[in-house]
C-alpha positions in Angstrom: 131.3 134.1 112.5 132.0 130.9 114.3 129.6 128.1 115.0 128.7 129.2 118.5 127.7 132.7 117.3 125.6 131.2 114.5 123.8 128.9 117.0 123.2 131.9 119.3 121.7 133.9 116.4 119.5 131.1 115.3 118.3 130.6 118.9 117.5 134.4 119.2 115.6 134.4 115.9 113.6 131.4 116.9 112.7 133.0 120.3 111.7 136.3 118.5 109.6 134.4 116.0 107.8 132.5 118.7 107.3 135.7 120.7 105.9 137.6 117.7 103.6 134.8 116.9 102.2 134.7 120.5 101.6 138.4 120.4 100.2 138.6 116.9 98.0 135.5 117.0 95.2 137.1 119.1 95.1 140.1 116.8 95.0 138.0 113.7 92.2 135.9 115.2 90.3 139.1 116.0 90.6 140.3 112.4 89.6 136.9 111.0 86.6 136.5 113.3 85.3 140.0 112.5 84.8 138.9 108.9 83.3 135.4 109.7 79.8 134.3 110.2 78.6 133.1 113.6 78.5 129.4 112.7 82.2 129.4 111.5 83.8 131.0 114.5 84.9 127.8 116.1 85.6 125.7 113.1 88.3 123.1 113.7 90.9 123.2 112.4 90.7 127.0 112.6 90.3 128.9 109.3 92.4 132.0 109.5 91.0 133.2 106.2 87.2 133.6 106.5 85.1 131.5 104.2 82.5 132.9 103.6 83.9 136.5 103.9 81.3 139.0 105.1 81.1 142.7 106.1 77.7 142.4 107.7 79.2 142.2 111.2 80.4 145.8 111.0 77.0 147.0 109.7 75.1 145.1 112.4 77.2 146.2 115.4 77.2 149.8 114.1 73.4 149.8 113.9 72.9 148.0 117.2 75.3 149.8 119.5 75.8 153.6 119.9 79.4 153.4 118.7 79.3 156.9 117.2 78.4 158.3 120.6 81.3 156.5 122.2 83.6 157.8 119.5 82.5 161.4 120.1 82.9 161.2 123.9 86.3 159.6 123.6 87.3 162.3 121.1 86.2 165.1 123.3 88.3 163.8 126.2 91.3 163.2 123.9 91.2 166.7 122.4 90.7 168.5 125.7 93.3 166.7 127.6 96.0 166.6 124.9 95.6 170.2 123.8 95.7 171.7 127.2 97.5 169.1 129.2 100.5 168.8 126.8 100.9 172.6 126.8 100.9 172.8 130.6 103.3 169.9 130.9 105.6 171.6 128.4 105.6 174.8 130.4 106.2 173.0 133.6 109.1 171.0 132.1 110.6 174.2 130.7 110.5 175.8 134.1 112.1 172.8 135.8 114.8 172.5 133.2 115.8 176.1 132.5 114.8 178.2 135.5 116.3 178.4 139.0 113.9 178.9 141.9 113.8 178.0 145.5 113.2 174.3 146.3 113.1 173.4 142.6 114.6 169.9 143.1 112.6 169.2 146.1 109.3 170.1 144.4 110.3 168.0 141.4 111.2 165.0 143.5 107.8 165.3 145.3 106.1 165.3 141.9 108.1 162.2 140.9 107.1 160.6 144.2 103.5 160.7 143.1 104.3 158.3 140.3 104.7 155.6 143.0 101.1 156.0 144.3 98.9 153.4 142.8 95.6 154.6 141.2 93.7 152.2 143.4 94.8 154.3 146.5 93.3 157.6 145.2 90.4 156.1 143.2 87.9 156.2 146.1 88.8 159.7 147.4 88.7 161.1 143.9 85.3 159.5 143.3 84.0 161.0 146.6 85.4 164.4 145.7 83.8 164.4 142.2 80.5 163.2 143.7 80.4 166.3 145.9 81.0 168.4 142.8 78.2 166.5 141.0 80.6 165.6 138.3 79.8 161.9 138.3 78.2 160.7 135.0 79.9 163.6 133.2 83.1 163.8 131.2 84.6 166.3 133.6 86.4 163.8 136.0 88.2 162.4 132.9 89.1 165.8 131.5 89.8 168.2 134.3 92.7 166.3 136.1 94.4 165.9 132.7 94.4 169.7 132.1 97.0 170.2 134.8 99.6 168.0 133.0 101.1 164.6 133.7 104.2 164.0 135.7 105.5 161.3 133.4 105.2 163.7 130.5 106.8 166.5 132.5 109.7 164.3 133.4 110.1 163.2 129.7 110.0 166.9 128.5 112.4 168.0 131.2 115.0 165.4 130.3 114.6 166.2 126.6 115.0 170.0 127.2 118.0 169.7 129.3 119.9 168.0 126.5 118.3 169.7 123.5 117.9 173.4 124.4 121.2 175.3 125.0 121.1 177.8 127.8 123.1 180.2 125.6 120.2 180.3 123.1 117.8 181.3 125.9 120.2 184.0 127.1 120.5 185.3 123.6 116.7 185.6 123.4 116.7 187.5 126.7 119.3 189.9 125.4 117.1 190.5 122.4 114.3 191.6 124.7 112.1 188.6 124.5 109.8 187.9 127.4 109.8 184.6 129.3 106.7 183.4 127.4 108.0 184.5 124.0 111.2 182.7 124.6 109.3 179.6 125.5 107.0 179.9 122.5 109.6 180.8 119.9 112.7 179.0 121.1 111.7 176.0 123.3 108.6 174.7 121.6 110.0 174.5 118.1 113.0 172.5 119.4 110.9 170.0 121.4 108.3 169.4 118.7 109.4 165.8 118.1 109.0 165.1 121.8 105.6 166.8 121.9 104.5 164.7 118.9 105.7 161.5 120.5 103.9 162.2 123.8 100.8 163.2 121.9 100.7 159.9 120.1 101.3 158.0 123.4 98.8 160.1 125.2 96.2 159.5 122.5 96.6 155.8 122.8 96.4 155.9 126.6 93.3 158.0 126.8 91.5 156.3 123.9 92.1 152.9 125.4 91.3 153.9 129.0 88.6 151.8 130.5 88.8 152.0 134.3 88.2 155.7 134.6 85.2 155.8 132.3 83.6 152.7 133.8 83.8 154.3 137.2 82.4 157.7 136.4 80.2 157.3 133.3 76.8 155.5 133.8 74.4 156.7 131.2 74.8 155.5 127.6 75.1 159.0 126.1 78.1 159.7 128.2 80.1 156.5 127.8 83.3 156.3 125.9 83.9 153.8 123.1 85.8 151.3 125.3 82.9 151.1 127.8 80.3 150.6 125.1 82.4 147.8 123.6 82.7 146.2 127.0 78.9 146.3 127.4 78.1 145.0 124.0 77.2 141.5 125.1 75.1 142.6 128.0 73.2 145.4 126.3 73.3 145.4 122.5 74.0 142.0 121.0 73.1 138.4 121.6 75.4 136.5 123.9 78.5 134.9 122.4 78.2 136.8 119.1 81.9 137.0 118.7 81.9 138.3 115.1 80.0 141.4 116.2 82.3 141.9 119.2 85.4 141.5 117.1 84.0 143.9 114.5 83.4 146.5 117.2 86.9 146.0 118.6 88.3 146.6 115.1 86.2 149.8 114.6 87.6 151.2 117.9 91.1 150.2 116.9 91.0 152.2 113.7 91.9 155.7 115.2 94.8 154.2 117.2 96.2 152.5 114.1 95.9 155.8 112.1 97.6 157.8 114.9 100.4 155.2 115.3 100.9 155.0 111.5 101.5 158.8 111.2 103.4 159.2 114.4 105.4 155.9 114.6 108.7 157.7 113.9 108.1 160.0 116.9 106.8 157.1 118.9 110.0 155.0 118.4 112.1 158.2 118.9 110.4 158.7 122.3 111.3 155.2 123.4 114.9 155.6 122.3 115.2 159.1 123.9 113.7 157.9 127.2 115.9 154.9 127.2 119.0 157.0 126.6 118.0 159.4 129.3 
């Protein structure tokens, strides 16, 4: 390795170190503040290790705010959307990747075209439609649309199936007398399990951290998700500028995401690499 290559590597490592510091510093500050007392939040120079160290912020915010209600509402949305939506997306991707039917490519391109429509364009018409159905201030507007699948997930599954499921395997299943659904259930799904796990992890993070949809449709406290409750902490449940309580609530909401990412990180990274290759 010559001098220019070593200099380039050093420069790259320095840039990566600075970038990682910039991204991690807010998270480290959040964790540190969650265990501090109110009077030590803005100590200068900053103390990254809390002194004194306290757990009372977590107890206080759990008792003051209905975090458990937010957890349950978010969990209901996640379970309903992922369990049904992923299954529907898998079936649609299987049809688009392995079946031939009229206007298949045209229909798929039209679905892909919907990805270019910003949510702000359909936000008001959706709200009006759900208002006519009396679904506002219920979890239905956040659940029902997700039950019909997601075009991004369908596109990902379709690309995965085209390269991972041999057509000869499906033909052999047909010769053995398997129906379309049995072929899908016994041949396709076992092969695409890694892709399903990856999309389940990504979908969980997206739904759990969603704020705009819940804040539009959910008004009463007993219907709000965890993210909406955390956003309203300062206005409704704790004193103003109580940053230790706010950071403690943020960490509590972060726990399920960390757990899911910890167990599914292999599939999460695999999904990024697969989508990049495709």
